ZAZAPA-442445 format. One record per residue (C-alpha): x, y, z; residue number from 1; residue in one letter. Coordinates in steps of 0.5 Angstrom, whole numbers, plus 2048, in hexadecimal, padded with zeros to 3 digits. Example, Ala and Ser with C-alpha at 12.3 -4.5 7.8 and 13.67 -1.06 7.14 Angstrom:
! residues 2
xx|yy|zz|n|res
819|7F7|810|1|A $
81B|7FE|80E|2|S $
END
This chain:
! residues 210
xx|yy|zz|n|res
800|826|813|1|R $
806|828|816|2|S $
80D|824|817|3|R $
80C|823|81E|4|S $
805|820|81E|5|R $
808|81B|819|6|S $
80E|819|81C|7|R $
80B|818|823|8|S $
807|813|821|9|K $
80A|80C|824|10|S $
80A|805|821|11|R $
803|802|821|12|G $
7FF|809|822|13|E $
7FA|80B|81C|14|D $
7FA|811|819|15|I $
7F3|814|819|16|T $
7F0|817|813|17|E $
7F2|81E|815|18|G $
7F9|81C|814|19|E $
7FA|81A|80D|20|E $
801|816|80B|21|L $
7FF|816|804|22|W $
805|81B|802|23|G $
809|817|805|24|A $
80D|81E|807|25|K $
812|81F|80E|26|D $
810|819|812|27|V $
818|816|813|28|F $
81D|81A|816|29|D $
821|815|812|30|D $
822|817|80A|31|P $
823|810|808|32|I $
81D|80D|80C|33|L $
819|814|809|34|E $
81B|813|802|35|Q $
819|80B|802|36|I $
812|80D|805|37|L $
811|813|800|38|K $
813|80E|7FA|39|Q $
80E|809|7FD|40|G $
808|80E|7FD|41|A $
80A|810|7F5|42|V $
80B|808|7F4|43|I $
804|806|7F7|44|L $
800|80B|7F4|45|R $
803|809|7ED|46|G $
802|802|7EF|47|Y $
7FB|803|7F1|48|V $
7F9|807|7EA|49|I $
7FC|802|7E6|50|E $
7F8|7FC|7EA|51|S $
7F2|800|7E9|52|I $
7F3|801|7E2|53|K $
7F4|7F9|7E1|54|F $
7EF|7F7|7E5|55|E $
7E9|7FC|7E3|56|D $
7EB|800|7DD|57|P $
7E5|804|7DD|58|G $
7E7|807|7E4|59|L $
7EC|80D|7E4|60|R $
7F0|80F|7EA|61|V $
7F6|815|7EA|62|S $
7FC|815|7EE|63|C $
7F9|81C|7F0|64|E $
7F2|818|7F2|65|D $
7F7|815|7F7|66|L $
7FB|81B|7FA|67|G $
801|81A|7F5|68|G $
803|81F|7F0|69|S $
802|81E|7E8|70|P $
809|81C|7E6|71|N $
80B|818|7EB|72|E $
80B|812|7E7|73|Q $
810|814|7E2|74|E $
816|812|7E6|75|D $
819|80C|7E2|76|P $
81B|808|7E8|77|Q $
813|809|7EB|78|I $
811|806|7E5|79|K $
815|800|7E5|80|E $
814|7FF|7EC|81|V $
80C|800|7EB|82|V $
80C|7FB|7E5|83|K $
810|7F6|7E9|84|M $
80B|7F6|7EF|85|L $
806|7F6|7EA|86|L $
808|7F0|7E6|87|K $
80A|7EC|7ED|88|R $
802|7ED|7EF|89|T $
7FF|7EB|7E8|90|E $
7FC|7E5|7EC|91|D $
7FA|7E8|7F2|92|L $
7F6|7ED|7EE|93|R $
7F2|7E9|7EA|94|K $
7EF|7E6|7F1|95|K $
7E9|7E8|7F2|96|E $
7E8|7E5|7F9|97|E $
7EC|7EB|7FD|98|L $
7E7|7F0|7F9|99|Q $
7E1|7ED|7FB|100|R $
7E3|7ED|803|101|L $
7E5|7F4|802|102|I $
7DE|7F6|7FF|103|N $
7DB|7F3|805|104|Q $
7DF|7F8|80A|105|T $
7DA|7FE|80B|106|G $
7DC|802|810|107|G $
7E2|7FE|813|108|H $
7E6|7FF|80D|109|A $
7EB|803|811|110|R $
7EC|7FF|817|111|H $
7EC|7F8|813|112|I $
7F1|7FB|80E|113|F $
7F6|7FD|813|114|M $
7F5|7F6|817|115|K $
7F6|7F2|811|116|V $
7FC|7F6|80E|117|A $
800|7F6|814|118|R $
7FF|7EE|814|119|K $
801|7EE|80E|120|V $
808|7F1|810|121|I $
808|7EE|816|122|D $
80C|7E8|818|123|D $
810|7E7|811|124|E $
812|7ED|80B|125|I $
814|7EB|804|126|H $
812|7EE|7FE|127|W $
80B|7EA|7FD|128|G $
809|7ED|803|129|R $
80B|7F4|801|130|V $
807|7F2|7FA|131|V $
801|7F0|7FE|132|S $
800|7F6|802|133|L $
800|7FA|7FC|134|L $
7FB|7F5|7F9|135|N $
7F6|7F7|7FF|136|L $
7F7|7FE|7FE|137|A $
7F5|7FE|7F7|138|S $
7EF|7F9|7F8|139|K $
7EC|7FE|7FE|140|F $
7EE|804|7F9|141|I $
7EA|801|7F3|142|H $
7E4|800|7F8|143|K $
7E5|807|7FA|144|A $
7E5|80A|7F3|145|L $
7DF|806|7F1|146|T $
7DB|809|7F6|147|T $
7DE|810|7F4|148|N $
7E1|810|7FB|149|D $
7E7|815|7FA|150|E $
7E8|816|802|151|E $
7E9|80E|803|152|T $
7EE|80E|7FD|153|M $
7F2|813|800|154|R $
7F2|810|807|155|L $
7F4|809|804|156|V $
7FA|80C|801|157|I $
7FB|80F|809|158|N $
7FA|808|80C|159|W $
7FE|805|808|160|T $
804|809|808|161|L $
803|809|810|162|Q $
804|801|810|163|V $
80B|802|80B|164|I $
80D|808|810|165|K $
80C|803|816|166|E $
80E|7FC|813|167|R $
812|7FD|80C|168|L $
816|803|80C|169|C $
81C|800|810|170|F $
81B|7F9|80C|171|W $
81B|7FD|805|172|L $
822|800|807|173|V $
825|7FA|808|174|Q $
822|7F8|801|175|Q $
826|7FE|7FE|176|G $
81F|801|7FE|177|G $
819|800|7F9|178|W $
81D|7FE|7F3|179|K $
81F|7F8|7F7|180|G $
819|7F5|7F4|181|V $
81C|7F5|7ED|182|I $
823|7F2|7EF|183|M $
820|7EC|7F4|184|R $
820|7E5|7F1|185|S $
81A|7E2|7F4|186|L $
815|7DC|7F3|187|Q $
810|7E2|7F2|188|W $
80A|7DE|7F1|189|K $
80B|7DA|7F7|190|K $
80C|7E0|7FC|191|V $
807|7E4|7F9|192|T $
801|7DE|7F9|193|I $
804|7DD|801|194|A $
803|7E4|802|195|A $
7FC|7E4|7FF|196|S $
7F9|7DE|803|197|I $
7FC|7E2|80A|198|V $
7F9|7E8|807|199|L $
7F2|7E5|807|200|V $
7F2|7E1|80D|201|A $
7F4|7E7|811|202|A $
7EE|7EB|80D|203|F $
7E9|7E6|80F|204|V $
7EB|7E5|815|205|Y $
7EB|7EC|817|206|Y $
7E4|7ED|814|207|W $
7E0|7E8|817|208|K $
7E3|7EA|81E|209|T $
7E0|7F2|81C|210|N $
END
């Protein structure tokens, strides 16, 4: 897990299973971008944990299970961002169609996840697309958790961070960082539903073509 291996990856290249990014350490030379990605890893884990707790109270997953540290969710700003992201995806998390599609991915999970995630954060970026990406990751991890597949749980974190690194970090800097989700005033229901339509459509397309 050397620095050179992480930094040598160009836009669009996939990180292999032996090059895990889920710690989100030392992947940028720019300290601002590196901080955005590190915060993103903590926020992603917090979002996933709370989403699973909401959707399936009988299941338990910890930060350590997802490659994090025990107390990383104690930062007040992290808590506020996670809370806002969860609030903005209430309608998405209640939909069962996406989970049903994910449950049918089988051995194509990684390929389909990366294709769909990159499509969601492709031609247009806004907070609706960002929360859809986090929701996608949460659904994949939920599936892995139900089968006690700890390796895939961590890999999904890895895949999601790769997409954030490739396509979101510079945009997030323009938004003032992850806290931008707190400050932005949007028609949230409209943008998240529109993003979810793109997500499901992309998922169906890539699933059928595999």
